[in-house]
Each structure stands twice: as C-alpha cells, then as structure tokens.
C-alpha positions as a LaTeX table, in Angstrom:
\begin{tabular}{lrrr}
\hline
Residue & $x$ (\AA) & $y$ (\AA) & $z$ (\AA) \\
\hline
Met1 & 116.59 & 108.33 & 95.57 \\
Ser2 & 117.20 & 112.25 & 97.22 \\
Val3 & 114.83 & 115.01 & 96.02 \\
Gln4 & 116.30 & 117.37 & 93.62 \\
Leu5 & 116.02 & 120.98 & 93.93 \\
Leu6 & 116.66 & 122.27 & 90.75 \\
Pro7 & 114.13 & 121.14 & 88.91 \\
Asn8 & 111.94 & 122.53 & 90.60 \\
Val9 & 113.12 & 125.89 & 90.28 \\
Pro10 & 109.89 & 127.37 & 88.50 \\
Thr11 & 111.81 & 130.25 & 86.69 \\
Gln12 & 116.01 & 131.82 & 86.78 \\
Ile13 & 113.91 & 135.27 & 86.92 \\
Met14 & 112.73 & 134.78 & 90.83 \\
Phe15 & 116.52 & 135.03 & 91.66 \\
Asp16 & 117.45 & 137.71 & 89.95 \\
Asp17 & 118.55 & 140.58 & 92.52 \\
Ala18 & 118.58 & 144.07 & 91.01 \\
Lys19 & 119.34 & 145.18 & 94.04 \\
Asn20 & 122.96 & 143.75 & 94.33 \\
Asn21 & 123.56 & 143.64 & 90.47 \\
Val22 & 123.78 & 139.66 & 91.06 \\
Pro23 & 122.41 & 137.53 & 87.96 \\
Ser24 & 120.29 & 134.43 & 88.59 \\
Phe25 & 123.07 & 132.31 & 87.30 \\
Thr26 & 125.29 & 132.64 & 90.49 \\
Trp27 & 121.71 & 132.15 & 92.55 \\
Leu28 & 121.84 & 128.95 & 90.52 \\
Gln29 & 125.23 & 127.82 & 90.96 \\
Trp30 & 124.78 & 128.62 & 94.66 \\
Ile31 & 121.52 & 126.30 & 95.04 \\
Gln32 & 123.63 & 123.62 & 93.13 \\
Ser33 & 126.02 & 123.98 & 95.33 \\
Val34 & 124.21 & 123.52 & 98.39 \\
Val35 & 122.46 & 120.64 & 96.75 \\
Asp36 & 125.51 & 118.81 & 96.17 \\
Leu37 & 127.13 & 118.91 & 99.14 \\
Ile38 & 123.80 & 117.79 & 100.79 \\
Asn39 & 123.68 & 115.17 & 98.56 \\
Arg40 & 127.65 & 114.20 & 98.66 \\
Val41 & 127.25 & 112.19 & 102.02 \\
Val42 & 124.54 & 109.75 & 100.39 \\
Ser43 & 126.61 & 109.52 & 96.80 \\
Asn44 & 129.84 & 109.07 & 98.11 \\
Arg45 & 129.96 & 106.46 & 100.54 \\
Val46 & 131.26 & 102.71 & 101.38 \\
Thr47 & 130.24 & 100.42 & 104.23 \\
Ala48 & 131.69 & 97.36 & 105.67 \\
Ser49 & 130.31 & 94.84 & 108.28 \\
Gly50 & 131.30 & 91.62 & 109.12 \\
Ala51 & 132.14 & 89.13 & 112.08 \\
Ala52 & 135.79 & 88.20 & 112.58 \\
Ala53 & 137.78 & 86.28 & 115.36 \\
Val54 & 141.41 & 87.26 & 115.82 \\
Thr55 & 143.98 & 85.27 & 118.18 \\
Cys56 & 145.41 & 88.23 & 120.09 \\
Asn57 & 149.42 & 88.58 & 119.93 \\
Gly58 & 149.99 & 91.80 & 121.56 \\
Ala59 & 150.37 & 94.04 & 118.91 \\
Val60 & 148.28 & 95.26 & 116.33 \\
Gln61 & 145.80 & 93.19 & 114.27 \\
Ser62 & 143.66 & 93.44 & 111.31 \\
Thr63 & 140.75 & 91.68 & 111.30 \\
Gly64 & 140.05 & 91.61 & 107.52 \\
Val65 & 136.82 & 93.42 & 108.18 \\
Gly66 & 136.95 & 96.32 & 105.84 \\
Thr67 & 135.57 & 98.85 & 102.68 \\
Ile68 & 136.22 & 99.10 & 99.30 \\
Gly69 & 137.99 & 102.22 & 98.12 \\
Ile70 & 136.44 & 105.63 & 98.13 \\
Asn71 & 138.23 & 108.87 & 97.21 \\
Pro72 & 137.03 & 112.58 & 98.86 \\
Gln73 & 135.68 & 114.22 & 95.89 \\
Arg74 & 134.66 & 117.68 & 97.03 \\
Tyr75 & 136.93 & 118.07 & 100.14 \\
Ala76 & 140.25 & 116.31 & 101.41 \\
Glu77 & 138.28 & 114.68 & 104.11 \\
Leu78 & 135.87 & 111.90 & 104.93 \\
Trp79 & 133.72 & 111.38 & 107.57 \\
Ile80 & 134.65 & 107.72 & 109.67 \\
Asn81 & 131.49 & 105.97 & 111.45 \\
Ala82 & 131.83 & 102.98 & 113.64 \\
Arg83 & 130.20 & 100.72 & 115.79 \\
Val84 & 131.84 & 97.54 & 116.88 \\
Thr85 & 130.08 & 94.76 & 119.22 \\
Phe86 & 132.97 & 92.72 & 120.53 \\
Asn87 & 133.86 & 89.99 & 123.55 \\
Leu88 & 137.30 & 88.71 & 124.76 \\
Ser89 & 137.64 & 84.89 & 125.75 \\
Ala90 & 139.10 & 85.78 & 128.83 \\
Pro91 & 139.50 & 89.03 & 131.14 \\
Gly92 & 141.67 & 91.03 & 129.37 \\
Thr93 & 142.47 & 94.17 & 127.42 \\
Leu94 & 141.07 & 95.23 & 124.03 \\
Tyr95 & 141.93 & 98.19 & 121.64 \\
Val96 & 139.76 & 98.72 & 118.33 \\
Tyr97 & 141.29 & 100.90 & 115.73 \\
Val98 & 139.98 & 102.07 & 112.29 \\
Val99 & 143.20 & 102.36 & 109.84 \\
Arg100 & 143.23 & 103.34 & 106.79 \\
Thr101 & 145.05 & 102.07 & 103.77 \\
Leu102 & 145.98 & 102.66 & 100.06 \\
Gly103 & 146.58 & 99.16 & 99.39 \\
Ala104 & 144.59 & 95.90 & 100.23 \\
Ile105 & 143.51 & 95.20 & 103.51 \\
Pro106 & 145.82 & 93.22 & 105.40 \\
Ala107 & 144.11 & 89.28 & 106.07 \\
Asn108 & 142.78 & 88.64 & 109.63 \\
Gly109 & 145.52 & 88.32 & 112.49 \\
Ala110 & 148.05 & 90.25 & 110.10 \\
Ala111 & 149.71 & 93.28 & 111.16 \\
Pro112 & 148.93 & 96.45 & 109.47 \\
Gly113 & 151.00 & 97.15 & 106.49 \\
Gly114 & 153.95 & 99.96 & 106.66 \\
Ser115 & 152.10 & 102.77 & 105.63 \\
Asp116 & 148.59 & 102.11 & 106.86 \\
Val117 & 147.61 & 104.73 & 109.33 \\
Ile118 & 145.35 & 104.42 & 112.45 \\
Val119 & 143.12 & 107.56 & 112.34 \\
Ala120 & 140.38 & 106.61 & 115.44 \\
Ala121 & 140.95 & 104.24 & 118.22 \\
Asp122 & 139.67 & 103.45 & 121.79 \\
Ala123 & 140.38 & 101.15 & 124.36 \\
Phe124 & 136.94 & 99.37 & 124.96 \\
Ala125 & 137.59 & 96.45 & 127.20 \\
Gly126 & 139.74 & 96.55 & 130.64 \\
Pro127 & 141.10 & 93.99 & 133.04 \\
Ala128 & 137.82 & 93.64 & 134.89 \\
Thr129 & 136.10 & 92.57 & 131.52 \\
Val130 & 134.60 & 89.04 & 132.06 \\
Gly131 & 135.54 & 86.49 & 129.23 \\
Gly132 & 132.88 & 86.09 & 126.78 \\
Gln133 & 130.88 & 89.04 & 127.62 \\
Asn134 & 129.84 & 91.28 & 124.73 \\
Met135 & 130.40 & 94.94 & 124.74 \\
Ser136 & 130.18 & 97.85 & 122.32 \\
Gly137 & 131.84 & 100.64 & 121.20 \\
Ala138 & 131.30 & 103.30 & 118.75 \\
Leu139 & 134.41 & 105.64 & 117.14 \\
Ser140 & 133.63 & 108.45 & 114.97 \\
Trp141 & 136.28 & 110.98 & 113.15 \\
Ile142 & 137.10 & 113.18 & 110.39 \\
Asp143 & 140.31 & 111.95 & 108.69 \\
Ser144 & 141.63 & 114.81 & 106.93 \\
Gly145 & 144.38 & 115.60 & 104.91 \\
Leu146 & 143.90 & 113.53 & 101.84 \\
Asp147 & 144.61 & 113.27 & 98.63 \\
Gln148 & 141.42 & 113.86 & 96.11 \\
Thr149 & 143.23 & 111.77 & 93.75 \\
Lys150 & 143.66 & 108.46 & 96.21 \\
Lys151 & 141.08 & 105.72 & 97.16 \\
Tyr152 & 141.40 & 104.85 & 100.34 \\
Leu153 & 140.31 & 101.26 & 101.94 \\
Tyr154 & 139.50 & 101.68 & 105.77 \\
Tyr155 & 139.31 & 98.42 & 108.09 \\
Phe156 & 138.74 & 97.35 & 111.61 \\
Ala157 & 142.00 & 96.47 & 113.61 \\
Val158 & 142.44 & 95.17 & 117.36 \\
Lys159 & 145.40 & 94.98 & 120.04 \\
Gly160 & 144.59 & 92.64 & 122.66 \\
Thr161 & 145.69 & 90.51 & 125.61 \\
Asn162 & 148.51 & 87.87 & 124.10 \\
Ala163 & 146.79 & 84.34 & 123.92 \\
Leu164 & 142.99 & 85.43 & 123.93 \\
Thr165 & 140.43 & 85.65 & 121.08 \\
Ala166 & 139.00 & 88.44 & 120.00 \\
Asn167 & 135.61 & 87.78 & 118.73 \\
Leu168 & 134.00 & 90.88 & 116.40 \\
Ala169 & 130.05 & 90.42 & 116.01 \\
Ala170 & 128.64 & 90.33 & 112.62 \\
Ser171 & 126.40 & 93.47 & 113.85 \\
Ser172 & 129.93 & 95.85 & 113.86 \\
Gln173 & 129.59 & 98.08 & 111.05 \\
Met174 & 131.31 & 101.21 & 109.57 \\
Gln175 & 130.41 & 103.81 & 107.44 \\
Val176 & 133.12 & 105.92 & 105.34 \\
Ser177 & 131.38 & 109.04 & 103.90 \\
Glu178 & 132.30 & 112.46 & 102.15 \\
Leu179 & 131.35 & 115.13 & 104.25 \\
\hline
\end{tabular}
C-alpha cells in the first residue's frame, strides 16, 4: 500500500499564499494531482509472464502470452516494459515483438489479428546463434495516441526462421502501466 500525502497535511492554512492570492484549496488540488500521478503506475498496471514454444513459419506469430485489458486513465498513453528469455531449436534468426490488440490475444502460433499493432520489436538472435542457447532481451516503449475509453491487451509475438522452434522461457515478463 502506498503512503498517502493528503491525510498527513495538518492544516490547509499552512498552504495559503497571501502574497500571490492563491487559496489553500488550489494548493491541495495541486498536491492531490501529484499524489495521483505518483500512484498511477502502481494502481493502473497489468503484467504477464509465462512460457511458450512456437514453431516458426517465417511470419509474425503470437506466443499466446499476454496481459489482461488496461485502459489509460490520465493520459492517452501506456508504458510497456518487457524482458524476455528465449532460445531457438537451431541456429537462426528471431525477432521478438510486443503487440497491442483490442480483441482477444491470438493463440500460440496464430498470426496477429488484422487490427493488432506492433508497438515494440527487436532482433535478438542472428545466424551466429547456437541452437538451444538461452538469450535475453529487453524492450521498453511508450505507446501513445490511445483512446481512454478502450481497454488494450498486449502480448508477445515472434518471427523466426521457418521450421525452427522459438522457446520463450517462463521467466519472460511484461508490465504495462500508466505513466
């Protein structure tokens, strides 16, 4: 539980600013706004973690690992932090994506939905990768221009060398929170 600032303010009079003609209520509104901003990341966040094995087909495919819905409340943007641990079944190429959807998260191995949007991606494995060797990567992104009335879901997707298996370790995780 976070510490609340406002219950500890002893008196409104201490915030009266006679020189600038600013009433105490204005100061209290400002303090509440700061408290809300600090607490937003704690109170409005979702997480996802889990393992997945995807038989790659050379296209972007869902891992099936994703968050529940979240809607931005204060601003029209969300902050995505992801850390993945993975390996490939043989030397090859692997891209890891964080994808946003308004619908259901596609099943493991399925293509992203037609209106799904890739919000973060990177290539973590190249031709020099040894099969079965664990690798890790991190993604951080601010997803902006969102609609505050909609719930967004985020999920991991991969794009790897055809016929290889991309294994996402159980320690892979994503957190989506309000800024």
